[in-house]
TIDOZA-637304 format. One record per residue (C-alpha): residue in three letters; z, x, y; residue number from 0. Coordinates in steps of 0.2 Angstrom, whole numbers. Layout:
+------+-------+-------+-------+-----+
: code :    c3 :    c1 :    c2 : pos :
+------+-------+-------+-------+-----+
:  Ala :     Z :     X :     Y : NUM :
...
+------+-------+-------+-------+-----+
END
This chain:
+------+-------+-------+-------+-----+
: code :    c3 :    c1 :    c2 : pos :
+------+-------+-------+-------+-----+
:  Met :  -233 :  -138 :   187 :   0 :
:  Leu :  -242 :  -138 :   170 :   1 :
:  Gln :  -244 :  -119 :   172 :   2 :
:  Asp :  -225 :  -117 :   174 :   3 :
:  Asp :  -222 :  -127 :   158 :   4 :
:  Leu :  -234 :  -117 :   148 :   5 :
:  Ser :  -227 :  -101 :   154 :   6 :
:  Ala :  -209 :  -107 :   149 :   7 :
:  Val :  -215 :  -110 :   131 :   8 :
:  Glu :  -224 :   -94 :   130 :   9 :
:  Gly :  -208 :   -85 :   136 :  10 :
:  Met :  -197 :   -93 :   123 :  11 :
:  Pro :  -201 :   -81 :   109 :  12 :
:  Leu :  -198 :   -66 :   120 :  13 :
:  Arg :  -181 :   -73 :   125 :  14 :
:  Met :  -177 :   -77 :   106 :  15 :
:  Met :  -182 :   -59 :   102 :  16 :
:  Ala :  -170 :   -52 :   115 :  17 :
:  Val :  -156 :   -63 :   109 :  18 :
:  Met :  -159 :   -57 :    91 :  19 :
:  Val :  -159 :   -39 :    96 :  20 :
:  Val :  -142 :   -41 :   105 :  21 :
:  Leu :  -135 :   -50 :    89 :  22 :
:  Ala :  -142 :   -37 :    78 :  23 :
:  Ile :  -133 :   -24 :    87 :  24 :
:  Ser :  -116 :   -33 :    90 :  25 :
:  Ile :  -113 :   -41 :    73 :  26 :
:  Pro :  -111 :   -24 :    63 :  27 :
:  Leu :   -99 :   -19 :    77 :  28 :
:  Val :   -89 :   -35 :    76 :  29 :
:  Ile :   -88 :   -34 :    57 :  30 :
:  Gly :   -83 :   -15 :    57 :  31 :
:  Ser :   -69 :   -19 :    69 :  32 :
:  Phe :   -63 :   -33 :    59 :  33 :
:  Arg :   -63 :   -22 :    43 :  34 :
:  Ala :   -54 :    -8 :    52 :  35 :
:  Tyr :   -41 :   -21 :    59 :  36 :
:  Asp :   -39 :   -29 :    41 :  37 :
:  Thr :   -37 :   -12 :    32 :  38 :
:  Gly :   -24 :    -7 :    45 :  39 :
:  Arg :   -14 :   -23 :    43 :  40 :
:  Ala :   -15 :   -22 :    24 :  41 :
:  Glu :    -9 :    -4 :    25 :  42 :
:  Ala :     5 :    -8 :    37 :  43 :
:  Ser :    11 :   -22 :    25 :  44 :
:  Val :    11 :   -11 :    10 :  45 :
:  Phe :    20 :     3 :    19 :  46 :
:  Ser :    33 :   -10 :    25 :  47 :
:  Glu :    36 :   -16 :     7 :  48 :
:  Ile :    38 :     2 :     1 :  49 :
:  Arg :    50 :     6 :    15 :  50 :
:  Asn :    61 :    -9 :    10 :  51 :
:  Leu :    60 :    -4 :    -8 :  52 :
:  Ile :    65 :    14 :    -4 :  53 :
:  Ser :    80 :     8 :     6 :  54 :
:  Ala :    86 :    -2 :    -8 :  55 :
:  Val :    83 :    12 :   -21 :  56 :
:  Gln :    93 :    24 :   -10 :  57 :
:  Asn :   108 :    11 :    -9 :  58 :
:  Ile :   108 :     9 :   -28 :  59 :
:  Tyr :   107 :    28 :   -30 :  60 :
:  Ala :   121 :    31 :   -18 :  61 :
:  Ser :   132 :    18 :   -27 :  62 :
:  Gly :   131 :    28 :   -43 :  63 :
:  Glu :   127 :    27 :   -61 :  64 :
:  Gly :   127 :     9 :   -69 :  65 :
:  Asn :   122 :     0 :   -53 :  66 :
:  Ser :   107 :   -11 :   -53 :  67 :
:  Met :    97 :   -23 :   -42 :  68 :
:  Ser :    83 :   -35 :   -43 :  69 :
:  Leu :    70 :   -32 :   -29 :  70 :
:  Gly :    55 :   -42 :   -23 :  71 :
:  Phe :    39 :   -32 :   -20 :  72 :
:  Met :    23 :   -39 :   -14 :  73 :
:  Thr :     6 :   -30 :   -11 :  74 :
:  Gly :    -4 :   -42 :    -1 :  75 :
:  Gly :   -21 :   -37 :     4 :  76 :
:  Gly :   -31 :   -43 :    18 :  77 :
:  Ser :   -48 :   -53 :    19 :  78 :
:  Leu :   -58 :   -38 :    16 :  79 :
:  Ala :   -45 :   -25 :    12 :  80 :
:  Arg :   -37 :   -24 :    -6 :  81 :
:  Val :   -23 :   -14 :   -13 :  82 :
:  Asp :   -29 :    -4 :   -28 :  83 :
:  Ser :   -13 :     3 :   -34 :  84 :
:  Val :     5 :     7 :   -30 :  85 :
:  Thr :    14 :    20 :   -41 :  86 :
:  Phe :    33 :    23 :   -41 :  87 :
:  Gly :    39 :    40 :   -46 :  88 :
:  Asp :    34 :    51 :   -60 :  89 :
:  Val :    39 :    57 :   -77 :  90 :
:  Leu :    58 :    61 :   -77 :  91 :
:  Gly :    59 :    78 :   -68 :  92 :
:  Gly :    41 :    78 :   -63 :  93 :
:  Glu :    35 :    85 :   -46 :  94 :
:  Leu :    31 :    68 :   -39 :  95 :
:  Ser :    47 :    59 :   -45 :  96 :
:  Ser :    53 :    57 :   -28 :  97 :
:  Thr :    38 :    49 :   -21 :  98 :
:  Ile :    29 :    32 :   -20 :  99 :
:  Arg :    10 :    33 :   -20 : 100 :
:  Tyr :    -2 :    19 :   -15 : 101 :
:  Arg :   -21 :    17 :   -13 : 102 :
:  Leu :   -31 :     4 :    -4 : 103 :
:  His :   -49 :     1 :   -10 : 104 :
:  Gly :   -61 :    14 :    -4 : 105 :
:  Arg :   -47 :    25 :     4 : 106 :
:  Thr :   -38 :    41 :    -2 : 107 :
:  Glu :   -21 :    40 :   -10 : 108 :
:  Arg :    -6 :    40 :     2 : 109 :
:  Ile :    11 :    48 :    -3 : 110 :
:  Val :    27 :    42 :     4 : 111 :
:  Val :    42 :    54 :     0 : 112 :
:  Val :    59 :    46 :    -4 : 113 :
:  Glu :    71 :    58 :     5 : 114 :
:  Ser :    88 :    58 :    13 : 115 :
:  Pro :    94 :    56 :     0 : 116 :
:  Asn :    80 :    62 :   -12 : 117 :
:  Val :    80 :    50 :   -26 : 118 :
:  Pro :    71 :    54 :   -43 : 119 :
:  Ile :    62 :    38 :   -48 : 120 :
:  Thr :    54 :    34 :   -65 : 121 :
:  Gly :    48 :    19 :   -74 : 122 :
:  Pro :    50 :    12 :   -92 : 123 :
:  Gly :    49 :    25 :  -105 : 124 :
:  Gly :    51 :    39 :   -93 : 125 :
:  Met :    34 :    37 :   -86 : 126 :
:  Pro :    29 :    32 :   -68 : 127 :
:  Leu :    28 :    13 :   -64 : 128 :
:  Gly :    12 :     7 :   -58 : 129 :
:  Val :     7 :   -10 :   -50 : 130 :
:  Gly :    -9 :   -18 :   -42 : 131 :
:  Gln :   -11 :   -31 :   -29 : 132 :
:  Gly :     1 :   -46 :   -31 : 133 :
:  Ser :    19 :   -51 :   -31 : 134 :
:  Tyr :    32 :   -43 :   -42 : 135 :
:  Arg :    50 :   -43 :   -47 : 136 :
:  Ile :    57 :   -26 :   -50 : 137 :
:  Leu :    73 :   -21 :   -58 : 138 :
:  Ala :    80 :    -5 :   -51 : 139 :
:  Glu :    94 :     4 :   -61 : 140 :
:  Cys :   104 :    20 :   -58 : 141 :
:  Leu :   105 :    29 :   -74 : 142 :
:  Arg :   112 :    46 :   -79 : 143 :
:  Ser :   101 :    60 :   -86 : 144 :
:  Asp :   108 :    75 :   -96 : 145 :
:  Thr :    95 :    87 :   -87 : 146 :
:  Asp :    95 :    95 :   -70 : 147 :
:  Leu :    83 :    84 :   -60 : 148 :
:  Asn :    86 :    91 :   -43 : 149 :
:  Ser :    86 :   110 :   -47 : 150 :
:  Asp :   104 :   113 :   -41 : 151 :
:  Gly :   110 :   121 :   -57 : 152 :
:  Leu :   122 :   106 :   -61 : 153 :
:  Ser :   119 :    92 :   -73 : 154 :
:  Pro :   121 :    78 :   -77 : 155 :
:  Asp :   111 :    70 :   -63 : 156 :
:  Thr :   107 :    52 :   -59 : 157 :
:  Tyr :    90 :    44 :   -56 : 158 :
:  Val :    83 :    27 :   -53 : 159 :
:  Arg :    73 :    18 :   -66 : 160 :
:  Leu :    61 :     4 :   -60 : 161 :
:  Ser :    55 :    -9 :   -72 : 162 :
:  Leu :    45 :   -25 :   -70 : 163 :
:  Ile :    55 :   -41 :   -74 : 164 :
+------+-------+-------+-------+-----+
END
């Protein structure tokens, strides 16, 4: 009986070592899975906010010059994921004026095209509007431009200017 007790104590470090090896293999996999889930959730949240803003901007644009609306926009990150930037539009008449771009920390920039209808977007002073992670109120206004913004040979055209309130 004494022999059985001694072998149990001698076997304890071996069992502890086996448990530590299993944990050393499992913990990085669990953390990696959580990080991937968290990043995916943060990206889906930002994309949903962008889609809502695009819908509102298209309604303002379709309503015509002089219409405006106050919009809420929230770029919430996750526990491990963070939104680095969201950029609305481009310079007036620029190549990216009908896009919204966003970047999550450690990821490449994603571009969402504003189409059907294609809405030129700019920020204050004719420059793109950029925001980081947080909650914002944005004023969207449909304005007239004397230049041809959509290359259809006709002017004036309208565009949507976004500014932080």
